[in-house]
N, C-alpha and C positions, 0 to 999 in steps of 0.2 A: 276902793275901800273907803268907808265913811270915816268922818273925823273921830267918832267915838272909838272905833277900833284902833286908829292910829294913836290915840291917847292911851289906850290900854297897852299897846306895845311900848310906848315911850315910858309910861309909869313903871313898867316891870323891867325895863332895861333890855328889851328883846329887839334884836336887829330885824327890821322889816325886809323879808325876801319875797320873791314872787310865789314860791311854794307855800310859805306861811300865810301869805295874804289869800291865796286861792283856797286853802283848807278852811281858814276861819270865815271867809266869805260864804262858803257853802254851808258851814255849820250855823252861822248866824242867821241865815235865811230859812233854815229848816224848821218845820213845826213839830218835828219828832226826832228822837235820836237816830243816827245813821251809822251803819257799819262801814268797814273799809271798802267793800265792793260798791255800796251805794254812793259813797263819796267819790270814789274813783270814776264812776260812770258820769258824774257831773263835772269832772275836771275838763278843762279846755286843752290841756297838754298832758303828756305822759309824765308820771312821777313814779320812781321805783318804790317798792314797798318799804325798804329800809329808810329812805328819806321821809316817807309819810310817817312811820312810827317814831322816828327820831323827833320830828316836829310835834307830834301828838304828845309825846313824853314831856317835851319842853312846855307845851301849853298846860298840861296837867299840873306840873310842878309850879307853874305861875298862877294857878287857880283861874285859868281862862276857860277851860273845858272840864267836864267830868266824863268818866267812862264807867261802864259796867258790863258784866258778862251776861249773856242771855242763856236760856235753857238749851239753846242749840249750839252752845260753846263758841259764840261769836262775840267780839267786843263791839259795843256801841258807844258812840261819842256824841256829846252835845255841848253847845255853847252854854256856859254856866251863867244863868240868869238868876235863879233862886232855887233853893232846895225844894224838891217836890218828889212825888212818887211816880212810878211807872207801872202800867199794867201790861203784862205779856201774855198773849194767847199761847197756850200749850200745844195747840194744834197747828195754826198757821204761822205762829211766831210774830205776829203783828204786835208792835209796841206803840202805846200811846202815853202821853204825859197826863197825869191825874192831879188835880188840885184838891188835896185833902189836908186836913189839919194834922200837922206833924206832932208826935208826942214830945213832951218836954221831959227829958231824962237828965236830972241834975248832974252837972259835971261832964256831960257827954255832948259831942257834936254829931248830929245826924247829917250825913251827906247824901244818902239815897235810900229809898224804900222801893222794893220790888214786890208787886202784887201779881200772882200767877193765877190763871183760870182759863176760861173758854170765852172768846169774844161772841158778840151777837151773830156775826156771820157764820161762825162755826157751830153754833148751837143748833 
């Protein structure tokens, strides 16, 4: 784990465990949001689902990751870098991060924007 992530754990008072390090390492290297199955396939060791979701919940509470539900009823997770939009294909369910100007709604905090449509490959 790199020094930046160790600092994040220390600043938020989270104990560094092998399971937490593995999950965050996978998410920090991903260039798109990942679901449980995708993360699990990249793990070097087995981790039960309860441990995974317990750690995900801790990361979300500490504002380290964000999660959102797709149209296929799966939760996707990503390392929180900056607020941005996601495009989800309604046919193949592929998700990409999109850099668009976020609206400024006075007094509100935008955490995520989901755009749905059909990707180039499915058109």
